C-alpha positions as CSV (number, residue, x, y, z in Angstrom):
1,M,101.8,76.8,40.9
2,V,103.1,77.3,37.4
3,E,104.3,80.8,36.8
4,R,106.0,82.2,33.7
5,A,109.7,81.2,33.7
6,A,109.5,80.1,37.4
7,A,109.0,76.9,39.3
8,L,106.8,77.4,42.3
9,A,105.0,74.4,43.9
10,Y,102.8,74.9,46.9
11,G,100.7,72.7,49.0
12,G,101.5,69.7,46.8
13,M,99.4,71.3,44.0
14,W,100.2,72.6,40.5
15,A,97.9,75.4,39.5
16,F,96.8,76.3,36.0
17,P,96.2,80.0,36.6
18,G,93.6,80.5,33.9
19,G,95.6,81.4,30.9
20,R,94.3,80.6,27.4
21,V,93.5,77.0,26.7
22,D,94.9,76.5,23.2
23,P,93.0,74.4,20.7
24,V,95.9,71.9,20.8
25,D,95.0,71.3,24.5
26,A,91.5,70.0,23.8
27,D,91.3,66.3,24.7
28,P,90.3,64.4,21.5
29,D,88.7,61.7,23.6
30,R,86.5,64.3,25.5
31,P,85.6,67.1,23.1
32,G,84.1,70.1,24.9
33,D,85.4,68.9,28.3
34,E,86.7,72.0,29.9
35,R,88.4,70.2,32.8
36,A,90.2,67.8,30.5
37,A,91.4,70.7,28.4
38,A,92.6,72.6,31.5
39,R,94.4,69.4,32.7
40,R,96.2,69.1,29.3
41,T,97.1,72.8,29.4
42,A,98.5,72.5,32.9
43,V,100.7,69.5,31.7
44,R,101.9,71.5,28.7
45,E,102.7,74.6,30.7
46,A,104.5,72.7,33.4
47,R,106.6,71.1,30.7
48,E,107.3,74.4,28.8
49,E,107.8,76.6,31.9
50,V,109.5,74.5,34.5
51,G,110.6,71.3,32.7
52,L,108.2,68.9,34.5
53,A,106.9,66.1,32.5
54,F,104.0,63.9,33.5
55,P,100.9,62.4,31.8
56,P,97.6,64.4,32.1
57,D,96.0,61.5,34.0
58,A,98.5,62.0,36.8
59,L,96.7,65.3,37.7
60,V,93.6,64.9,39.9
61,P,91.3,68.0,39.9
62,F,91.4,69.6,43.3
63,S,89.5,72.8,42.9
64,H,88.2,75.2,40.2
65,W,87.6,78.8,40.9
66,T,86.4,81.8,38.8
67,G,86.5,85.3,40.1
68,G,83.3,87.1,40.9
69,A,81.5,89.2,38.3
70,A,82.3,92.4,40.3
71,Q,86.0,91.9,39.7
72,A,87.6,94.1,37.0
73,R,89.7,91.1,35.8
74,R,88.1,87.7,35.8
75,Y,89.9,84.5,35.2
76,A,89.4,80.8,35.9
77,A,91.9,79.0,38.1
78,W,92.3,75.2,38.0
79,Y,94.0,73.4,40.8
80,F,95.3,69.8,40.5
81,V,96.9,67.5,42.9
82,A,99.9,65.7,41.5
83,P,102.1,63.0,43.1
84,A,105.6,64.1,44.2
85,P,108.5,61.7,44.7
86,A,109.2,60.7,48.3
87,G,111.4,63.2,50.0
88,T,110.3,66.1,47.9
89,V,110.2,69.4,49.7
90,V,107.1,71.5,48.9
91,L,107.1,75.2,49.8
92,V,104.1,77.4,50.1
93,S,105.2,81.0,49.5
94,Q,102.8,83.3,51.3
95,F,105.0,86.3,50.2
96,L,104.4,85.5,46.5
97,L,100.8,84.4,46.8
98,H,99.8,87.4,48.9
99,R,101.2,89.6,46.0
100,D,99.6,87.7,43.1
101,P,97.7,90.1,40.8
102,R,95.3,87.3,39.9
103,F,94.0,87.5,43.5
104,W,94.8,91.1,44.4
105,D,94.0,94.3,42.6
106,D,97.2,96.4,42.7
107,P,98.9,93.9,45.1
108,E,102.0,96.0,45.9
109,R,100.0,98.9,47.2
110,F,98.9,99.3,50.8
111,K,95.1,99.4,50.5
112,P,93.4,98.8,53.9
113,E,90.0,99.3,52.2
114,R,90.3,96.0,50.5
115,W,89.4,94.4,53.9
116,T,86.3,96.6,54.5
117,R,84.1,95.3,51.7
118,D,82.3,92.0,52.4
119,E,82.5,91.0,48.7
120,A,86.3,91.4,48.7
121,R,86.6,88.6,51.2
122,T,84.0,86.3,49.7
123,E,85.0,86.6,46.0
124,R,88.6,85.6,46.6
125,H,89.8,82.1,46.7
126,R,89.9,80.9,50.4
127,Y,93.7,80.3,50.2
128,A,94.6,83.6,48.4
129,Y,95.4,85.0,51.9
130,F,96.6,82.7,54.7
131,P,99.0,84.7,57.0
132,F,98.8,82.0,59.7
133,G,99.1,78.9,57.5
134,S,96.4,76.4,57.1
135,G,95.4,72.8,57.8
136,P,97.3,70.8,60.4
137,R,100.1,73.4,60.5
138,L,97.7,76.3,61.2
139,C,99.3,78.7,63.8
140,I,97.9,78.0,67.2
141,G,98.2,81.7,68.1
142,E,96.1,83.0,65.2
143,H,93.0,84.1,67.1
144,F,95.2,85.7,69.9
145,A,97.3,87.6,67.3
146,W,94.2,89.0,65.6
147,M,92.8,90.1,69.0
148,E,96.1,91.5,70.2
149,G,96.8,93.4,67.0
150,T,93.3,94.9,66.9
151,L,93.6,96.1,70.5
152,V,97.1,97.4,70.2
153,L,96.3,99.3,67.0
154,A,93.1,100.7,68.4
155,T,94.8,101.8,71.6
156,I,97.6,103.6,69.8
157,A,95.3,105.2,67.2
158,Q,93.2,106.7,69.9
159,R,96.1,108.8,71.2
160,W,98.8,109.0,68.6
161,R,99.4,109.6,64.9
162,L,102.5,107.9,63.5
163,R,104.4,109.2,60.4
164,L,107.5,107.7,58.9
165,V,110.6,109.8,59.4
166,P,111.3,111.5,56.0
167,G,114.1,109.7,54.1
168,H,114.1,106.6,56.3
169,P,114.8,103.6,54.1
170,V,111.9,101.1,53.9
171,A,113.0,97.6,52.9
172,M,111.6,94.1,53.6
173,Q,113.5,91.5,55.5
174,P,111.8,88.1,55.1
175,I,113.1,85.7,57.7
176,I,110.6,83.5,59.5
177,T,108.2,86.4,59.6
178,L,108.3,89.5,57.4
179,R,109.8,92.5,59.0
180,A,111.3,95.9,58.2
181,K,115.0,95.5,57.4
182,H,116.0,98.9,58.9
183,G,113.2,99.1,61.4
184,M,110.4,101.8,61.0
185,R,111.5,105.1,62.5
186,M,108.4,107.1,63.2
187,I,107.4,110.6,64.3
188,V,104.8,110.4,67.0
189,D,102.2,113.1,67.3
190,A,99.6,113.3,70.0
191,C,96.0,113.4,68.8
192,A,93.9,116.4,69.7
193,R,91.4,115.6,72.3
């Protein structure tokens, strides 16, 4: 994925995130061809932003996605597959992708309601959220984790209300899974029955 002033490759794809296609990016051999212009733009941005140089024909279109009309901010995203030299390590950063404002409104804010609207799930790119991986590396425990998490949270919420201890530091510690660096010290209050 090409980001301003950062190199981020994921899934073997370079993404043109829908920025402006400059007139200079139009393909003179294919006037009006939006895909060809997006491909040339991706090549230009990869060269300018992360120093990668390859010909436009090296990029094979993989996917094109435009946000739904209900979204406040619409954009077009082009995804291309590009060859990588043998031995290249490709990293998919769920942490960064799950906080990408192109896919998430106010991404740093805890908003459980974003999961309650059907359109919120259907308008987003299918790989905008993949907490358990995807493809042949999909976590074998995904279905169990969703079931266990739902049951545990429902059981706790029936009897208890949890509040963070005032002044307790909250910081992330990304290791293999994302966890709280200092734990989460909570005040537990019984629910009225």
